VEXDREN-2710 file (C-alpha; in Angstrom, 1 decimal):
% VEXDREN-2710
k/r/px/py/pz
1/MET/92.3/53.0/-36.6
2/LEU/90.7/53.8/-39.6
3/LYS/91.4/50.5/-41.3
4/ARG/89.3/48.7/-38.6
5/ILE/86.3/50.9/-40.0
6/ASN/83.9/48.9/-42.4
7/ASN/82.7/50.3/-45.1
8/ALA/79.1/50.9/-43.9
9/ASN/80.2/52.5/-40.9
10/ARG/82.3/54.8/-42.7
11/ASN/79.8/55.6/-45.4
12/CYS/77.3/56.6/-42.2
13/ILE/80.0/58.9/-40.8
14/ILE/81.0/60.5/-44.5
15/LYS/77.6/61.0/-45.2
16/ASN/76.3/62.5/-41.8
17/ALA/79.4/64.9/-42.2
18/ILE/78.1/65.8/-45.8
19/VAL/74.8/66.6/-44.4
20/LYS/76.1/68.8/-41.8
21/LEU/78.7/70.5/-44.3
22/LYS/75.6/71.4/-46.1
23/ASN/73.8/72.8/-43.2
24/GLY/76.9/75.2/-42.1
25/ASP/77.6/72.8/-39.1
26/LEU/81.3/71.8/-40.7
27/THR/84.1/74.1/-42.3
28/ILE/85.8/71.5/-44.1
29/MET/84.7/68.0/-46.2
30/GLY/85.7/65.1/-44.4
31/ILE/85.8/63.9/-41.0
32/ASN/87.0/65.9/-38.1
33/GLN/88.7/64.6/-34.9
34/THR/85.6/64.5/-32.6
35/GLN/84.1/62.2/-35.3
36/LYS/87.1/60.0/-35.5
37/SER/86.8/59.3/-32.0
38/ASN/83.1/58.8/-32.4
39/ILE/83.5/56.3/-35.0
40/LYS/84.1/53.5/-32.5
41/THR/80.7/53.3/-31.2
42/LEU/79.7/52.6/-35.3
43/ILE/82.3/49.8/-36.1
44/LYS/80.7/46.2/-36.3
45/ARG/80.5/44.1/-32.9
46/ASN/83.6/41.7/-32.3
47/ASP/83.8/38.4/-33.8
48/GLY/81.5/36.1/-32.4
49/PHE/78.3/38.1/-32.5
50/ILE/75.4/36.4/-33.9
51/SER/72.5/38.7/-35.2
52/GLY/69.2/37.9/-33.8
53/ASN/70.3/35.6/-31.2
54/GLY/68.9/37.6/-28.3
55/LYS/71.6/40.4/-28.0
56/GLY/70.3/42.8/-30.9
57/MET/71.0/42.7/-34.4
58/TYR/72.2/44.0/-37.5
59/MET/69.9/47.1/-38.6
60/LYS/70.0/45.7/-42.4
61/ASN/68.1/42.7/-41.3
62/ILE/64.8/44.9/-40.8
63/LYS/64.7/45.6/-44.2
64/PRO/62.3/42.7/-44.8
65/TYR/60.3/44.5/-42.1
66/THR/60.7/47.8/-43.4
67/ASP/59.7/47.1/-46.9
68/PHE/56.4/45.0/-46.0
69/VAL/55.2/47.4/-43.7
70/LEU/56.0/50.7/-46.1
71/ASN/54.8/48.9/-49.2
72/PHE/51.7/47.3/-48.2
73/LEU/50.4/48.8/-45.1
74/VAL/51.2/52.4/-45.4
75/LYS/50.6/54.4/-48.5
76/ASN/52.7/57.4/-47.4
77/SER/55.2/57.6/-44.4
78/GLU/57.1/60.1/-43.3
79/ILE/59.7/60.6/-40.2
80/ILE/60.7/64.4/-39.3
81/ASN/64.3/64.8/-38.0
82/GLY/65.1/61.0/-38.3
83/LYS/68.9/61.7/-38.2
84/ALA/68.1/62.1/-34.4
85/LEU/68.1/58.5/-34.0
86/LEU/71.7/58.0/-35.4
87/PRO/74.4/57.4/-32.6
88/THR/76.6/60.2/-34.3
89/GLU/77.9/61.7/-30.8
90/GLY/79.9/58.6/-29.9
91/LYS/77.3/56.6/-27.7
92/PRO/74.3/54.6/-28.3
93/VAL/70.7/56.1/-28.7
94/ILE/67.7/55.0/-26.5
95/ALA/64.6/55.6/-28.0
96/ILE/61.6/56.8/-26.2
97/ALA/58.7/56.3/-28.5
98/SER/54.9/56.7/-27.9
99/HIS/53.0/53.2/-28.1
100/GLY/49.4/54.8/-29.3
101/PRO/46.7/52.4/-29.1
102/GLY/46.5/48.6/-30.3
103/PHE/49.3/48.2/-33.5
104/SER/49.6/51.9/-33.6
105/TRP/53.1/51.8/-33.2
106/LEU/54.0/49.4/-36.2
107/PRO/55.3/51.4/-38.8
108/LEU/57.8/53.0/-36.6
109/PRO/60.4/50.4/-36.5
110/ALA/60.0/50.5/-40.3
111/LEU/60.9/53.8/-40.5
112/THR/63.7/53.7/-38.1
113/GLY/65.2/51.0/-40.1
114/LYS/64.9/53.2/-43.3
115/VAL/66.5/56.2/-41.6
116/PHE/69.6/54.0/-40.8
117/ILE/69.8/52.2/-44.3
118/GLU/69.6/55.3/-46.3
119/ASN/72.3/56.9/-44.1
120/GLY/74.5/53.9/-44.8
121/CYS/74.3/52.3/-40.7
122/GLU/72.7/49.1/-41.5
123/ASP/75.7/47.4/-40.0
124/ILE/75.2/49.3/-36.7
125/VAL/73.5/46.7/-33.8
126/VAL/70.1/47.3/-32.5
127/GLY/67.3/46.1/-30.6
128/MET/64.0/47.2/-29.7
129/TYR/62.1/46.0/-26.2
130/PRO/58.4/45.1/-26.5
131/HIS/56.2/44.9/-23.4
132/LYS/57.2/41.7/-21.5
133/ILE/54.0/40.1/-21.8
134/MET/54.1/39.8/-25.5
135/LEU/57.6/37.7/-25.0
136/MET/55.4/35.2/-23.0
137/ILE/53.0/34.3/-26.0
138/PRO/54.0/31.4/-27.9
139/GLY/56.1/31.9/-31.1
140/LEU/56.4/36.0/-30.3
141/LYS/59.3/35.9/-28.4
142/LYS/61.5/34.1/-31.6
143/TYR/59.9/36.7/-33.8
144/TYR/60.7/40.0/-32.0
145/LYS/64.2/38.5/-31.4
146/LYS/64.8/37.6/-35.5
147/VAL/62.8/40.3/-36.8
148/LEU/63.1/43.4/-34.4
149/GLY/66.3/42.3/-32.5
150/THR/64.7/42.2/-29.1
151/PRO/67.9/41.6/-26.9
152/THR/65.6/38.8/-24.9
153/GLU/69.0/37.9/-23.1
154/VAL/69.6/41.0/-21.6
155/ASN/66.6/41.2/-19.0
156/THR/67.4/43.9/-15.9
157/VAL/68.2/47.4/-15.9
158/ASP/71.9/46.9/-15.1
159/ASP/72.2/44.7/-17.7
160/VAL/71.1/46.9/-20.4
161/VAL/73.1/49.7/-18.7
162/THR/76.3/47.3/-19.1
163/LEU/75.1/46.8/-22.9
164/LEU/75.1/50.5/-23.3
165/LYS/78.2/51.5/-21.4
166/ASN/80.3/49.0/-23.5
167/ASN/78.8/50.3/-26.8
168/GLN/77.1/46.6/-27.6
169/ILE/74.4/48.4/-29.3
170/GLY/74.1/51.5/-31.3
171/LEU/70.0/51.9/-30.8
172/THR/67.7/50.6/-28.4
173/GLY/64.5/51.5/-27.0
174/THR/60.9/51.0/-26.0
175/ALA/57.3/52.4/-25.7
176/PRO/57.0/53.0/-21.7
177/GLU/53.2/53.2/-21.5
178/GLY/53.3/49.3/-21.4
179/ALA/50.1/47.9/-20.6
180/ASN/48.2/51.4/-20.5
181/CYS/48.5/51.0/-24.4
182/LEU/45.2/49.3/-23.9
183/PHE/43.3/52.1/-22.3
184/SER/42.6/55.4/-23.3
185/PHE/43.6/58.7/-20.9
186/ASP/43.0/62.5/-21.5
187/GLU/46.4/62.6/-23.4
188/TYR/47.8/60.9/-26.1
189/VAL/50.5/59.2/-24.6
190/ALA/49.4/57.1/-21.6
191/PRO/51.0/57.1/-18.1
192/PHE/54.4/55.3/-18.1
193/ARG/54.3/52.0/-16.6
194/SER/57.8/50.7/-18.2
195/LYS/60.4/52.7/-16.5
196/GLY/63.4/50.9/-16.8
197/MET/64.8/51.8/-20.2
198/ILE/64.7/55.6/-19.3
199/VAL/66.3/54.9/-16.0
200/ALA/69.1/52.6/-17.8
201/ALA/69.4/55.7/-20.3
202/ILE/70.4/58.3/-17.7
203/LYS/72.6/55.6/-15.9
204/ALA/74.6/54.8/-18.9
205/ASP/74.7/58.8/-19.8
206/ALA/73.3/57.4/-23.3
207/SER/71.6/59.6/-25.7
208/ILE/68.1/59.9/-25.7
209/CYS/65.5/60.4/-28.7
210/LEU/62.1/61.3/-28.0
211/ILE/59.7/60.1/-30.8
212/ALA/55.8/60.8/-31.5
213/HIS/53.5/59.5/-34.4
214/GLN/50.2/59.5/-35.9
215/GLY/48.3/57.9/-38.5
216/ALA/47.7/54.3/-37.5
217/GLU/44.7/54.8/-35.3
218/SER/42.4/53.4/-37.3
219/TRP/43.7/50.1/-36.4
220/ASN/41.8/50.2/-33.3
221/LYS/38.4/51.1/-31.5
222/THR/38.1/53.4/-28.8
223/ILE/35.2/53.5/-26.6
224/ASN/35.3/56.6/-24.4
225/LEU/33.0/57.6/-21.3
226/PRO/30.3/60.6/-22.2
227/PHE/30.9/63.9/-22.0
228/GLY/34.6/63.9/-22.1
229/TRP/34.3/62.2/-18.5
230/THR/37.3/60.5/-16.7
231/ILE/37.5/58.3/-13.5
232/PRO/38.9/59.9/-10.5
233/PHE/42.2/58.8/-9.0
234/THR/43.3/57.2/-12.6
235/ASN/45.3/60.1/-13.9
236/GLY/42.8/60.7/-16.5
237/LEU/41.5/57.5/-17.7
238/LYS/38.5/57.7/-19.8
239/GLY/37.9/54.4/-22.1
240/ILE/39.5/51.8/-23.6
241/HIS/41.1/50.7/-26.8
242/ILE/40.2/47.7/-28.7
243/THR/43.2/46.7/-30.6
244/MET/42.6/45.3/-34.2
245/LEU/44.8/43.7/-36.8
246/PRO/46.2/46.0/-39.6
247/TYR/43.1/45.0/-41.6
248/LYS/43.7/47.7/-44.2
249/ARG/46.5/50.1/-45.5
250/ILE/46.4/53.6/-43.8
251/ASP/46.9/56.8/-46.0
252/ASN/49.4/58.4/-44.0
253/PHE/52.1/58.1/-40.9
254/ILE/53.7/60.6/-39.6
255/ALA/56.8/60.5/-36.9
256/ILE/58.9/63.2/-35.2
257/CYS/62.1/62.5/-33.4
258/LYS/63.5/65.0/-31.1
259/ARG/66.8/64.7/-28.9
260/TYR/66.3/65.2/-25.2
261/LYS/68.7/66.1/-22.6
262/PRO/67.9/64.9/-19.1
263/SER/68.7/67.5/-16.3
264/ILE/70.3/64.9/-14.1
265/THR/73.4/62.9/-15.1
266/SER/74.5/59.5/-13.8
267/GLU/76.9/61.0/-11.7
268/GLN/74.5/63.2/-9.9
269/LEU/72.3/60.1/-9.6
270/ASN/75.0/58.2/-8.1
271/ARG/75.6/60.9/-5.3
272/LYS/72.0/60.6/-4.3
273/SER/70.1/58.3/-1.7
274/LYS/67.8/56.0/-2.9
275/ARG/64.4/58.3/-2.4
276/GLU/66.2/61.2/-3.7
277/SER/67.2/59.1/-7.2
278/ARG/63.4/57.7/-7.0
279/LEU/62.2/61.4/-6.7
280/SER/64.6/62.9/-9.3
281/LEU/63.8/59.9/-11.8
282/ASN/60.2/60.3/-11.1
283/VAL/60.4/64.0/-12.2
284/GLU/62.6/63.3/-15.1
285/ILE/59.8/60.7/-16.6
286/GLU/56.9/63.3/-16.0
287/ARG/58.8/65.7/-17.8
288/ILE/59.7/63.4/-20.9
289/ARG/56.2/62.5/-20.9
290/ALA/54.7/65.8/-21.4
291/GLU/57.5/66.6/-24.0
292/MET/56.1/63.6/-26.0
293/ASN/52.5/64.7/-25.5
294/LEU/53.3/68.3/-27.1
295/MET/55.2/66.5/-29.8
296/THR/52.1/64.2/-30.3
297/ASP/50.0/67.8/-30.6
298/GLU/52.6/68.9/-33.6
299/VAL/52.2/66.0/-35.5
300/LYS/48.7/65.9/-35.2
301/ASP/48.6/69.5/-36.5
302/LEU/51.1/68.2/-39.5
303/LEU/48.7/65.3/-40.3
304/LYS/45.9/67.1/-40.3
305/LYS/47.5/69.2/-42.8
306/LYS/48.5/66.2/-45.4
307/GLN/45.0/64.9/-45.2
308/PHE/43.3/68.2/-46.2
309/ALA/46.1/68.6/-48.7
310/THR/45.4/65.2/-50.0
311/LYS/41.5/65.5/-50.2
312/LYS/41.9/69.0/-52.1
313/ILE/44.2/67.3/-54.5
314/ALA/41.3/64.4/-54.8
315/TYR/39.0/67.1/-55.7
316/GLN/40.6/69.1/-58.1
END
């Protein structure tokens, strides 16, 4: 079986094994039997797969985007626990990320690409989903397909589940706030409008990685109601975000990753009625949003500390 593994994917497993060894997670050097069985998910797609053709792309193809964003749009960037994004458990990873106002998310795919490339996983197939309306803007569908590997030919939850169950993609995901990223709520992570990716992850029993981030909010202007008021019956709506282009280089961007284990499995979901399934999924989705807001609080604290340290150095 090992003869079928390309060098890049073998390096990914070995590097992760070495990291685990240093952390005391392995007792011997090399690849154990569990990891050997997991290698199948990190093998290149079968012959005939065309990167960037609507069903994902090789992570190595995101490098131009990664280099541009991290070199020209962000001065200092950091991703904490980035290894949680890697599909080391033998199944694909679904990244559920906070969107943030406007283009606040923009450095995140760049940092994700950096994590995969630095860990020798550049030949894993990936593809991130933007809001559907973005694909309706002339030229953007082709851009997302080629630059971020958006699986534009995979349009339904069932299609995504099939893609995941067949291990045809190693990493996919979205920011579930959808159009709510245009509005300001009492919590940073807005109520979710696009829930299909979370449903697909649970139905496919895929690994879920939550991501919170801070730092690029200056590419946006927020106008809130006075006195901390919110509009009644809107789940905390208090203002609007005015999106601006990334007109200046930001000083610091921090993201944090955390694996999330749903309280319900696909098998349990299949045994429920449609009503029970809907209610169970709604509970899970609210749990995810709450966890992401707590993670955002943590990132905000880290960013404040970094900004304080930077100012202190500047005045010395």
